[in-house]
C-alpha positions as a printed NumPy array, in Angstrom:
array([[-26.998, -28.833, -25.016],
       [-26.725, -29.845, -21.566],
       [-24.818, -27.715, -18.426],
       [-21.543, -29.099, -17.632],
       [-22.645, -28.527, -13.816],
       [-26.361, -29.185, -14.223],
       [-26.856, -32.011, -16.75 ],
       [-30.462, -31.585, -16.633],
       [-30.545, -28.305, -17.731],
       [-30.384, -27.467, -21.376],
       [-28.399, -24.813, -22.604],
       [-27.325, -22.43 , -25.416],
       [-24.493, -20.598, -23.508],
       [-21.499, -21.425, -23.501],
       [-17.996, -20.004, -21.624],
       [-16.622, -17.035, -23.776],
       [-13.093, -18.735, -22.457],
       [-12.895, -22.623, -22.812],
       [-16.292, -23.476, -24.053],
       [-17.772, -25.326, -21.571],
       [-21.883, -25.22 , -21.895],
       [-23.491, -23.167, -18.879],
       [-26.549, -22.785, -18.11 ],
       [-28.607, -19.337, -16.358],
       [-28.405, -20.651, -12.548],
       [-24.077, -21.088, -13.272],
       [-23.178, -18.054, -15.175],
       [-20.346, -15.348, -14.365],
       [-20.96 , -12.187, -15.867],
       [-17.259, -10.512, -15.834],
       [-15.978,  -7.481, -17.802],
       [-15.302,  -9.716, -20.938],
       [-18.612, -11.319, -21.16 ],
       [-20.259, -14.544, -19.539],
       [-17.856, -16.762, -17.998],
       [-17.883, -20.476, -16.275],
       [-17.379, -20.413, -12.611],
       [-13.997, -21.885, -12.943],
       [-12.748, -19.527, -15.605],
       [-14.541, -16.474, -13.634],
       [-12.035, -15.746, -10.565],
       [-10.774, -12.515, -11.095],
       [ -7.06 , -12.141, -10.866],
       [ -5.43 ,  -9.466,  -9.122],
       [ -3.512,  -7.308, -10.929],
       [  0.462,  -8.177, -10.414],
       [  1.178,  -4.472,  -9.317],
       [ -0.978,  -5.283,  -6.144],
       [  0.584,  -8.967,  -5.721],
       [  2.867,  -7.944,  -2.965],
       [  4.902, -11.287,  -1.783],
       [  7.335, -11.636,   0.765],
       [ 10.579, -10.571,  -1.087],
       [  9.113,  -7.465,  -1.937],
       [  7.822,  -6.458,   1.582],
       [ 11.297,  -7.394,   2.65 ],
       [ 12.448,  -4.962,   0.135],
       [  9.844,  -2.522,   1.018],
       [ 10.431,  -2.241,   4.668],
       [ 13.975,  -2.081,   4.209],
       [ 13.764,   0.902,   2.178],
       [ 11.07 ,   2.408,   4.413],
       [ 13.36 ,   1.996,   7.375],
       [ 16.209,   3.25 ,   5.554],
       [ 14.246,   6.386,   4.337],
       [ 12.54 ,   6.733,   7.666],
       [ 16.264,   7.027,   9.462],
       [ 17.624,   9.289,   6.665],
       [ 15.015,  11.577,   6.376],
       [ 14.13 ,  11.928,  10.342],
       [ 18.158,  12.598,  10.982],
       [ 17.696,  15.392,   7.776],
       [ 13.812,  16.463,   9.82 ],
       [ 16.388,  16.724,  13.272],
       [ 18.988,  18.764,  12.08 ],
       [ 16.546,  21.131,   9.736],
       [ 14.561,  21.517,  12.757],
       [ 16.263,  21.205,  16.172],
       [ 13.615,  22.467,  18.184],
       [  9.637,  22.309,  17.686],
       [  8.767,  24.765,  15.43 ],
       [  4.757,  24.421,  14.475],
       [  3.86 ,  24.966,  10.881],
       [  7.173,  24.446,   8.437],
       [  7.371,  21.171,  10.54 ],
       [  4.179,  20.104,   9.372],
       [  4.933,  20.908,   5.522],
       [  8.637,  19.018,   6.132],
       [  6.488,  16.222,   7.476],
       [  4.027,  15.807,   3.903],
       [  7.428,  15.81 ,   2.114],
       [  9.323,  13.007,   4.389],
       [  5.608,  11.034,   4.192],
       [  5.927,  11.697,  -0.097],
       [  9.88 ,  10.709,   0.068],
       [  9.264,   7.426,   2.134],
       [  6.592,   6.217,   0.051],
       [  8.741,   7.032,  -3.185],
       [ 11.916,   4.795,  -1.794],
       [  9.007,   1.913,  -1.092],
       [  7.793,   2.544,  -4.676],
       [ 11.353,   2.238,  -6.463],
       [ 12.476,  -0.771,  -4.204],
       [  9.309,  -2.631,  -4.892],
       [  8.922,  -2.091,  -8.514],
       [  6.163,   0.221,  -8.704],
       [  4.17 ,  -1.603,  -6.544],
       [  1.088,  -0.673,  -4.247],
       [ -1.54 ,  -2.141,  -1.712],
       [ -2.085,  -2.248,   1.934],
       [  0.307,  -3.975,   2.906],
       [  3.074,  -1.678,   1.43 ],
       [  1.049,   1.385,   2.913],
       [  1.497,  -0.259,   6.328],
       [  5.092,  -0.289,   5.547],
       [  5.596,   3.514,   4.484],
       [  3.2  ,   4.695,   7.963],
       [  6.261,   2.62 ,   9.837],
       [  8.504,   4.329,   7.666],
       [  7.336,   7.929,   8.59 ],
       [  7.081,   6.322,  12.612],
       [ 10.919,   5.377,  12.088],
       [ 11.19 ,   9.001,  10.822],
       [  9.832,  10.524,  13.677],
       [ 11.611,   8.499,  16.178],
       [ 14.903,   9.196,  14.922],
       [ 14.587,  12.827,  14.894],
       [ 13.659,  13.071,  18.527],
       [ 16.853,  10.898,  19.049],
       [ 18.673,  13.494,  16.747],
       [ 17.204,  16.557,  18.989],
       [ 18.231,  14.652,  22.141],
       [ 14.339,  14.181,  23.077],
       [ 12.834,  10.996,  24.465],
       [ 11.616,   8.769,  22.162],
       [  8.152,   9.828,  22.485],
       [  7.863,  13.022,  23.896],
       [  4.534,  13.633,  26.04 ],
       [  4.839,  17.549,  25.004],
       [  5.152,  17.351,  21.768],
       [  1.557,  18.038,  19.78 ],
       [  2.815,  19.581,  16.394],
       [  5.598,  16.593,  16.286],
       [  2.802,  13.909,  16.593],
       [  0.371,  15.624,  13.764],
       [  3.548,  15.922,  12.016],
       [  4.084,  11.588,  12.345],
       [  0.007,  11.469,  10.83 ],
       [  0.597,  13.654,   8.198],
       [  3.757,  12.071,   7.211],
       [  2.169,   8.467,   7.256],
       [ -1.418,   9.911,   5.518],
       [  1.032,  11.154,   2.966],
       [  2.993,   7.607,   2.539],
       [ -0.632,   5.533,   2.798],
       [ -1.907,   7.855,   0.048],
       [  0.714,   7.635,  -2.178],
       [  1.079,   4.012,  -2.182],
       [ -2.73 ,   3.536,  -2.855],
       [ -3.852,   2.067,  -6.076]])
């Protein structure tokens, strides 16, 4: 038997999927055995395939959840309180990620992580509007740390 890609090479090895003869030069070892280069490319899991519709649904959920949770954040903590604000921010990040995950049929991956982090930023901006502060105050150290925590929690929740 001759290799399908290298006709001068004799082989006894065949692809485990399509039974095409393959030689040691073109064999690709996969989790399920030896494959030819045509059958070998690994497909993404459906959980990580985020199309434009799912991305839009995730963005809408992140912005809606961010706006709602930002308003709650501003009402619960009308001033700037340190430690409780940081704990609340972690919960806000978790809830934003849960909203994005639910809106996208439990999909995850880098595009949805970015969308969820944007939702955390939106929550911070809405919180600043609710408490009557400028959008990006220069003296709000705990607020900036809180939005980083919220974004990090949202990103980690939408990781693999």
